[in-house]
C-alpha positions, -999 to +999 in steps of 0.1 A: +485+019+730+483+002+696+485+026+667+468+019+634+489+027+603+489+062+587+499+049+553+474+071+534+481+102+554+518+098+554+520+091+517+536+057+522+567+072+537+593+050+554+593+050+591+619+069+609+645+046+622+670+069+640+687+063+673+667+057+704+686+081+725+712+109+724+740+107+700+776+108+710+787+144+716+811+146+686+788+163+660+800+193+641+773+218+651+764+252+637+765+283+659+731+292+674+713+320+656+725+355+665+696+380+664+696+417+663+679+425+697+682+462+695+646+468+685+631+441+707+613+447+739+638+442+768+621+411+782+620+395+748+657+403+742+666+390+776+647+357+771+662+350+737+696+361+748+696+338+778+684+308+758+712+314+733+738+318+760+728+285+774+735+268+741+768+285+737+778+273+772+768+236+763+766+232+726+762+194+728+731+197+750+701+187+730+677+201+756+692+235+755+690+236+717+654+225+720+646+253+745+662+279+722+641+266+693+609+268+713+617+303+725+625+315+690+592+299+678+573+317+706+585+350+692+580+340+656+616+336+644+603+305+627+632+296+604+657+301+632+635+280+654+634+253+628+672+252+626+677+249+663+651+222+667+668+202+638+700+204+658+683+193+690+668+163+671+701+153+656+716+153+691+687+135+707+660+121+684+638+112+715+629+147+725+592+147+717+586+184+721+614+192+697+603+166+672+566+176+673+572+214+671+597+208+643+568+191+624+544+220+632+569+245+620+570+226+588+533+233+582+538+270+591+568+274+568+551+255+540+578+228+536+573+200+511+544+177+519+566+146+521+590+162+545+563+175+568+545+141+568+578+125+577+583+149+606+549+140+620+556+103+616+587+108+638+566+126+664+539+098+663+566+071+668+576+089+701+541+095+713+514+075+695+488+087+721+490+124+714+460+133+691+474+167+680+501+149+661+475+135+637+451+164+639+477+189+628+489+166+601+453+163+589+449+201+588+481+204+567+472+176+543+438+191+537+452+225+529+478+208+506+450+191+486+453+156+500+418+151+513+421+113+515+453+115+535+438+142+557+408+120+565+431+091+575+451+114+598+419+128+614+406+092+619+438+084+637+434+115+659+399+103+669+412+068+676+439+080+701+418+107+717+412+086+747+376+099+751+386+135+754+357+153+737+376+183+724+402+163+706+376+138+692+354+167+681+382+186+664+390+155+644+354+149+635+352+185+621+383+177+601+368+145+587+337+165+577+358+191+559+378+163+541+346+146+530+334+179+515+366+182+496+362+146+483+327+154+471+311+131+497+287+158+506+259+138+523+283+120+545+300+153+554+267+170+562+257+141+585+289+144+606+289+182+606+252+186+615+256+164+646+286+184+657+268+217+650+241+207+675+268+208+702+288+238+689+263+261+673+286+291+678+316+278+659+319+299+627+342+275+608+319+246+615+288+266+605+304+277+573+314+241+564+280+228+572+263+256+553+284+249+522+275+212+524+238+219+527+239+245+499+256+219+476+227+195+485+202+223+476+190+225+512+191+262+511+166+268+540+186+246+563+218+263+554+203+297+562+191+283+596+226+271+604+240+306+597+213+322+618+219+298+646+256+305+646+251+342+647+227+339+676+251+317+696+275+333+721+299+304+724+308+269+715+340+266+694+356+233+684+392+235+696+422+212+697+437+205+731+474+209+721+493+214+754+527+216+737+517+244+713+497+262+740+528+263+762+549+277+733+523+303+725+521+316+760+559+324+759+553+352+734+554+385+753+557+409+724+524+415+706+538+447+691+568+430+676+546+402+662+523+428+646+552+447+629+566+414+615+531+405+602+527+438+585+561+434+568+551+399+556+518+412+542+538+438+522+560+409+509+528+389+501+540+361+525+505+355+537+510+321+554+537+335+576+518+367+581+487+347+593+508+329+619+522+363+631+488+379+636+476+347+653+504+353+678+492+389+683+457+377+691+471+351+716+484+380+736+458+406+727+426+390+717+407+423+714+432+437+688+407+445+659+433+455+634+453+423+639+421+403+635+413+421+602+449+416+590+446+379+598+412+376+580+427+393+549+458+369+549+435+339+553+414+352+524+445+354+502+453+318+512+417+308+502+412+296+538+377+311+536+360+295+566+388+306+589+388+341+574+351+343+579+354+332+615+378+361+622+354+386+606+325+373+625+345+377+657+351+414+648+314+419+642+305+403+675+323+430+693+317+458+668+285+451+648+290+481+626+326+475+615+327+484+579+359+466+570+344+433+583+311+439+565+330+446+532+350+414+534+321+393+544+301+408+515+328+396+491+328+361+506+290+358+504+288+371+469+314+346+458+298+317+476+263+325+463+248+338+496+235+368+477+210+381+503+237+381+530+261+399+506+235+425+499+230+432+535+267+436+542+272+460+512+242+481+522+257+485+557+290+496+542+274+519+516+255+539+543+287+552+558+316+547+533+322+545+496+327+511+481+358+501+461+356+486+426+358+451+440+330+458+464+308+472+437+314+443+414+306+418+441+274+437+450+262+438+414+269+401+412+248+395+443+219+416+430+220+399+397+220+365+414+187+375+430+175+389+397+170+424+412+181+441+379+168+476+387+189+477+419+218+462+401+216+490+375+214+516+402+246+503+418+263+501+384+255+538+378+270+546+412+300+527+403+304+544+369+301+578+386+328+569+410+351+554+383+341+569+349+370+555+330+365+519+342+353+494+317+337+468+340+307+488+350+301+498+314+300+461+302+280+450+333+254+477+326+249+463+291+244+428+306+221+440+334+199+459+309+196+428+287+186+406+316+160+433+326+145+429+291+156+464+281+172+450+249+176+482+228+193+500+257+215+470+263+229+470+228+235+508+230+253+502+263+274+475+248+285+498+219+294+524+245+314+499+265+333+487+234+341+523+225+355+528+260+376+495+261+374+474+230+399+449+241+387+443+276+384+406+287+348+411+299+337+420+263+334+384+252+311+375+281+289+405+274+286+397+237+278+361+245+250+371+269+235+397+245+235+372+216+210+349+233 
């Protein structure tokens, strides 16, 4: 199959020109990683131990290094997996699975953009008919801020899809997201709307389309998209990546993955934590806690549509889940979906107290709808729960002013300044009350 260039997506990198087959077995190779298996589940320890022993027995065998790398990847020893796959590629640059997974690991470990792009280029040279090579590159470039390069990669994925709908559709979704990032909103909406007709239940697609429609001031259509997505039971745009699917199915230890994910969250390593919790859900798709952890990690990474999709999945099984409602309320308030945010916060407030962030987002949503009396009521609740906090005091002054209760507003501002004269929100409050 002829392959069109990926110059834009690959940042004009030089093509990989390594050997066409295995190198001579005279390389000075590192020892394979030696892991502490004492806390692992027996089957996991056995699997990794056997893969390492195979490498020790034949250290010049590229395939054995590759299998060890894939096994380590399956159990989320990502850096160790990357090291083993690098050795496998050095021994034999033609091992597609090793080259491709080495590229994917580059995205998961957040390696430099140029380096990751070069890895995908090597994979594309070995198999120019495998759409996930270009689709995953597109995802990575989009997250990295290179919307133009991302779109070029997704276009390539569509070109080599060979008529397979799921691969073509995944790439189409990627192009729509890239167009949104480039400010080509009408073109993005056109592509995403057509795809939404076929996949009404995909949360990420619905979120992207809703954002585009909102940017075009087509608010009613955006609301209809959200409603349709919530009513749909299925229909998700997925990438048919047989290599990664095979690797993921090797993971047999959801408990170990979960523990590693928790540790990474504590270290604020959110990208790695997200991958860890994804692994948990591959084995245990009904694990609510892992899904909430994943949503939280994705939120920290500002991958809002993906985070929202995880929260919607929680609510599909547990419509009253307060944690999911709280996080969705935050998303909706930030994105301007104020009525949706209000509903989420009302659900939470019926059964549990809100934290400061939740109160602030709720007040923002009520203010956005110009429901100032309700906003003042929630501010009073917030103040009662956190009497020493400055934010509700200043927000009370602004809400009173917007409700045309000017005299009370200036009195509230004086009280807020007495409580926290140097608070950053003071300037905003004074600016509003000076109008």
